C-alpha positions as CSV (number, residue, x, y, z in Angstrom):
1,M,-1.0,-31.1,-6.5
2,R,-2.8,-32.1,-3.2
3,Q,-4.7,-29.5,-1.6
4,T,-4.0,-28.4,1.8
5,K,-6.8,-28.6,4.5
6,T,-7.1,-24.6,4.5
7,D,-7.4,-24.8,0.8
8,E,-9.9,-27.5,0.8
9,S,-12.0,-25.5,3.4
10,M,-11.8,-22.4,1.3
11,A,-12.9,-24.2,-1.8
12,R,-15.8,-25.6,0.2
13,A,-16.5,-21.7,1.5
14,Q,-16.4,-20.4,-2.1
15,E,-18.8,-23.1,-3.3
16,A,-21.1,-22.3,-0.4
17,A,-20.8,-18.5,-1.4
18,S,-21.7,-19.1,-5.0
19,N,-25.1,-17.2,-4.6
20,D,-23.1,-14.1,-3.6
21,P,-20.4,-13.1,-6.4
22,E,-18.6,-10.9,-4.5
23,R,-18.1,-12.8,-1.5
24,A,-17.1,-15.8,-3.6
25,E,-14.6,-13.8,-5.6
26,V,-13.0,-12.4,-2.5
27,I,-12.3,-16.0,-1.2
28,A,-11.1,-17.1,-4.8
29,R,-8.8,-14.0,-4.7
30,A,-7.4,-15.1,-1.2
31,R,-7.0,-18.8,-2.7
32,R,-4.6,-17.2,-5.4
33,F,-3.0,-14.8,-3.0
34,K,0.4,-16.6,-3.0
35,A,0.7,-16.0,-6.7
36,S,-0.5,-12.5,-6.7
37,W,-1.3,-10.3,-3.8
38,F,-2.5,-7.3,-5.8
39,E,-5.9,-8.5,-6.5
40,L,-6.4,-9.8,-3.1
41,G,-5.1,-6.3,-1.5
42,E,-7.9,-4.6,-3.9
43,A,-10.7,-6.8,-2.9
44,L,-9.8,-6.6,0.8
45,T,-9.5,-2.8,0.6
46,E,-13.2,-2.5,-0.8
47,V,-14.7,-4.9,1.7
48,R,-13.1,-3.2,4.4
49,K,-14.3,0.2,3.1
50,H,-17.9,-0.9,2.4
51,R,-18.1,-3.3,5.5
52,R,-19.3,-5.9,3.5
53,Y,-18.2,-8.6,6.1
54,R,-21.2,-7.5,8.0
55,Q,-23.5,-8.8,5.4
56,W,-21.4,-12.0,5.4
57,G,-22.0,-12.6,9.0
58,H,-18.9,-11.3,10.6
59,S,-18.8,-8.4,13.2
60,T,-15.3,-7.3,12.3
61,F,-12.9,-7.0,9.3
62,E,-10.4,-9.1,11.3
63,D,-12.9,-11.7,12.3
64,Y,-13.9,-12.4,8.5
65,C,-10.3,-12.5,7.4
66,R,-9.5,-15.1,10.2
67,R,-12.5,-17.3,9.8
68,E,-13.2,-17.0,6.1
69,L,-10.0,-16.3,4.3
70,H,-7.7,-17.9,6.9
71,L,-5.5,-14.6,6.9
72,R,-4.0,-13.4,10.1
73,E,-4.9,-9.7,11.2
74,D,-1.3,-8.6,10.6
75,T,-1.3,-9.8,7.0
76,A,-4.7,-8.6,6.2
77,N,-3.7,-5.1,7.4
78,K,-0.5,-5.2,5.5
79,L,-2.1,-6.3,2.3
80,T,-4.7,-3.3,2.4
81,G,-2.0,-0.8,3.7
82,A,0.5,-1.8,0.9
83,Y,-2.3,-1.7,-1.8
84,S,-3.7,1.6,-0.8
85,F,-0.1,3.0,-0.4
86,L,0.6,1.9,-4.2
87,Q,-2.7,3.1,-5.4
88,S,-1.8,6.7,-4.0
89,R,2.3,6.6,-4.6
90,A,2.9,4.4,-7.4
91,P,-0.3,3.1,-9.2
92,E,1.6,2.1,-12.4
93,V,2.8,-0.7,-10.2
94,L,-0.7,-2.2,-9.7
95,R,-0.9,-2.6,-13.6
96,R,2.3,-4.6,-14.0
97,T,1.9,-8.4,-15.0
98,G,5.6,-9.3,-13.8
99,D,6.6,-9.5,-17.7
100,E,7.9,-5.9,-18.1
101,A,9.0,-5.3,-14.4
102,P,9.4,-7.2,-11.1
103,L,6.2,-7.4,-9.1
104,P,7.2,-6.2,-5.4
105,S,5.9,-8.0,-2.5
106,Y,3.6,-6.5,0.0
107,Q,6.1,-6.9,2.7
108,A,8.5,-4.7,0.7
109,V,5.8,-2.3,0.1
110,D,4.8,-2.3,3.7
111,F,8.5,-1.6,4.7
112,W,8.7,1.6,2.2
113,R,5.2,2.7,3.6
114,R,6.4,2.7,7.0
115,A,9.8,4.2,5.9
116,E,8.0,7.1,4.6
117,D,6.4,7.8,8.2
118,T,9.8,8.3,9.8
119,D,12.5,11.0,10.2
120,A,14.6,9.0,7.9
121,P,16.9,11.2,5.3
122,T,14.7,11.8,2.2
123,E,17.6,10.2,0.1
124,T,17.3,7.0,2.1
125,V,13.8,6.7,1.5
126,E,13.8,7.5,-2.1
127,E,16.4,4.7,-2.2
128,I,14.0,2.5,-0.8
129,R,11.4,3.4,-3.1
130,R,13.5,2.6,-6.2
131,L,14.4,-0.7,-4.7
132,V,10.9,-1.7,-4.2
133,V,9.2,-0.2,-7.7
134,D,12.1,-0.6,-9.9
135,E,13.9,-3.9,-8.6
136,G,11.3,-5.6,-6.7
137,T,13.8,-5.9,-3.8
138,T,12.8,-8.2,-0.9
139,A,11.7,-7.1,2.5
140,P,14.5,-9.2,4.2
141,R,17.0,-7.4,2.2
142,L,15.3,-3.9,2.6
143,S,15.6,-4.7,6.2
144,R,19.3,-5.6,6.3
145,L,20.2,-2.7,4.2
146,Y,18.2,0.0,6.1
147,R,16.7,-1.2,9.3
148,D,19.2,0.5,11.6
149,V,18.9,3.9,9.6
150,V,15.0,4.0,9.2
151,F,14.0,2.2,12.4
152,P,16.9,2.8,14.7
153,I,16.5,0.8,18.0
154,D,16.0,2.8,21.5
155,R,19.0,1.1,23.1
156,A,18.0,2.3,26.7
157,A,14.2,1.3,26.4
158,S,15.4,-2.1,24.9
159,G,17.7,-2.6,27.8
160,E,15.0,-1.7,30.5
161,K,12.7,-4.3,28.6
162,T,15.2,-7.0,28.7
163,L,16.1,-6.5,32.5
164,E,12.5,-6.6,33.1
165,A,11.7,-9.8,31.4
166,L,15.0,-11.2,33.0
167,S,13.5,-10.3,36.3
168,Q,10.3,-11.9,35.6
169,T,11.8,-15.0,34.3
170,I,14.1,-15.2,37.6
171,D,10.8,-15.2,39.7
172,R,9.2,-18.0,37.7
173,L,12.2,-20.2,38.0
174,Q,12.3,-19.5,41.6
175,K,8.5,-20.7,41.9
176,L,9.3,-23.6,39.8
177,L,12.2,-24.6,41.8
178,D,10.1,-24.3,45.1
179,A,7.4,-26.5,43.8
180,A,10.1,-29.0,42.6
181,Q,11.5,-29.1,46.1
182,A,8.0,-29.6,47.6
183,G,7.5,-32.4,45.3
184,R,10.8,-34.0,46.0
185,L,11.5,-34.0,42.2
186,L,15.0,-33.0,42.1
187,P,17.8,-33.3,44.6
188,A,17.7,-30.8,47.4
189,R,21.4,-29.8,46.6
190,L,20.9,-29.1,43.1
191,I,17.8,-26.9,44.1
192,D,19.8,-25.1,46.7
193,Q,22.6,-24.4,44.1
194,A,20.0,-23.1,41.6
195,H,18.5,-20.8,44.2
196,G,21.8,-19.2,45.1
197,V,22.7,-18.5,41.5
198,L,19.2,-17.2,40.9
199,N,19.4,-15.0,44.0
200,E,22.9,-13.6,42.9
201,L,21.6,-13.0,39.3
202,S,18.3,-11.3,40.9
203,N,20.5,-8.8,42.8
204,A,22.5,-7.9,40.0
205,V,19.5,-7.2,37.8
206,A,18.1,-5.1,40.7
207,S,21.2,-3.0,40.9
208,K,21.6,-2.5,37.2
209,T,17.7,-1.3,37.3
210,E,18.5,1.1,40.2
211,R,21.4,2.5,38.3
212,A,19.5,3.0,35.2
213,A,16.4,4.6,37.1
């Protein structure tokens, strides 16, 4: 199988770190990450706990993950969070090989972890735990089944954000139309029509915002 540029870069980094076994091992685990996230989650947890990244020339854990392991900050945080959560709540899962029971994804464990911090019904959280630990249910399926119960959307806040974003978009479009008119990039008739529609839309948004206030 042909190596990707990222894997080639990480292979070189692993070789360059050969005189530092711990550093080289973390890179190796990152390269094997897609096959099993447990060992990478464990290694990253230790690196963060003992601030090993400073010894390796990185000022922050996030910088180390991004530059050396090619992991996004969000991914690194979910990996360490999911590993630590399993370590405390279901350590037996970390000893699995995948033969006797399914290995849950870190995204699914993260969903369960976040569900534990909500006011969701106890039976719902227990069902999520069962699906993650016993069945290895994927995060997308968990989200479809329980998102609205565990993480209900604040409809009012969502509506306010939508109106605010719409108002900002209208302003940008108005400015772009002015620039197009100044540069004679479009027919004046079309620009005038577009301005008329946007003005009407802007008034509707403003009226809706005032009623919601």
